[in-house]
N, C-alpha and C positions, 0 to 999 in steps of 0.2 A: 504494500500500500504506500503510495507516494502522495504527499500533500504539497500543494503549491498555491501561491497567492498572485493575483493580478488585479490591477486597478479596473474598476467598473467603467465601462465606456460612458463618457459624459459626466462622470462624477469623481472628482479627485479625493473625496473623503471616504469612499466606500471601496473595499477590497473584496474580491470574490475568492473564497477558498475552494480549491478543487481537490477531490480525492480521485486518484487514478484518472486524471484529465476530465472528470465529470464534476460540474458545479455542485458544491455541497452546502455552502453557507456564505452569506454576506456578513462582513465585519466592518467596523468603523475604525478609521485611523486614530481617532482620539482615545480609543481603548487599546488598540494593538500597535499603534505606531505605523510608519509607512513601509517598513520592511521586516515584518514579523517572521520569526524562524521557529518552526515546530515540526516534529517528526511523527507525531501520533495524535489521535483525536483526544487522548487524555491530556497531552501537553497543550493542545489547543484550548481545552476546557480550563486548565490551570492558568494559562495566559489570560483568558477571558476574565476569570475571577480576579486575578491580580490587577489587571488593567482597569476593570470596573471599580474595584475598591480604591485604587489610586485616584481615578477620576472623581469618585464620590468624595473622598477626603479633600481633594483639591477644591472642589465646589463648596464644600462645607467650610473650609478655611476662609474662602473669599466672602461667603455670606451664608448665615444660617438659613435653613429652609425646612419645609415640611417634608415628611417621608413621601407623601403623595407626589410632590413636585420633584423630588429626587428620583422617584420611580419613573415619572414621565421623561425626565432627562436621560435616564439610562435606557429606556425603551427607544427613545429617539436615536440613541447610539447603537441600536441593534443588539443589545445585551439580552441574553435569554432570561426568561422569567425565573428560573431556578436560581441563577446567579444573582439576579436583582434581589430576590428574597433574602438570599444569604448575605449579600452586601449590606442591605438595610438592617437586617438583624445584628450583624457585626457592629455596625455604626451605632445602633441603639444600645447594645450591651457595653460598648466602649464609652458611651456618654456623649458622643459627637452629634447624635440625632435624637432630639426629644421634642415631640410635637406639642406637649403641654407647656413646656418652657417657652417654646417659640410663640405660641398663642398668647401667653402671659406678657411676654416682652412686646409683642405687636400691640396688644391692647393698651399697655402702659404708654407706649409711644403715641398712640392715637389720642389718649387722654391728655397727654402733655400738649398736644396740638389743639386741644379743646374740641375734638370731633365728637359729635353726638352718638348715642348708642345705636340708632338705626343705621347710620353710615358705617359704624364699626362692624356691625353684623353683616352688612352688605359686602364690605371689603373682605371679611373673613370667608364669606361664601364664594366670592370671586377667586380667592386663593385656594379653595378646595377644602376648607374646614367644614366637615359635615355635621359635627355635633353642635348642640346648642351651648353657647358660652354665656355664663352668668356674668353680667357686667355690673360692677359696683360703681354706678355713676349717678350722682344727684343732678339731674338735668336742670332743675331750677337754679341750683347754686352755680353751675357752669354758665347758664344763660345770663344770670345776674352779673357774674364776673366779666363776661363778654360785653354786656351793656355798659358796664362801668369802665371798661378799658378800650376795646376796639371801636365801639360805637358811641363813646361818650360825647363826641362832638357832633353827633347827628341830632337834628331837631325832630324828636319823636312825636311832636304835636302836629307836624306837617304830614298829611296823609301819604304823599308819595314817598317821603323819606322813611316813614314808618313801614310801608309796604316793602321797601327795599331791604330794610333791616330784617323784617320777618322772613322774606324770601332767602336772604343770606343765611340766617340761622337754620332754616329748613334744609338748605343745601348742605349744611354742616351735619345734619342728621338729628336735629331736635324735633320733637313733635309740636304740631301747631298748638295744641291745647296747653302745653308747658310754656311755650313762647308767649301766648296771649295772657296766660295767668301771671307770668312774671312781668309783662308790660303793664298789666292792670295794677300791680303793686309797686310800680316804679314811682318813687316820690316826686320826680320831675314831671310826671305825667298828670298830676292832680291839679 
């Protein structure tokens, strides 16, 4: 049995592994490099695991991510499902990959930006977080802080200005009822 690699026509990132001159599998250069050497299918599997783990650790070193996002990145690099599962499990056991910690850090960052709970939940869904995340956010307190800082120079008695502030707060992810309730208690508004 002889193994060989050749670039896929029209794609300089994909190599085709052939066994006895018959195409066997496509592999990605970001996992295997441009000139991989292996003499058996077992060696190919070991190269795939080592390359996928190296790629995953490099990605995690640059930016923490969710396991679902890492899975997608590895699938795009043509890594087999078994190897992806093993790499993700290894990264989780080593402490390099922790979805709960990532979600907590993301929520803290969004809170610092004074993003409302609805927007935070939407962003988490976009990032692939499937579980419900309990957010400890007091909307009214955050809205009041924004009214006292970012919107303090706005004339909230003027209808158009008031509507602009309401729209801006809603885009940040706050509910209309909380916004109107806080505007009702605004001492400058009396």
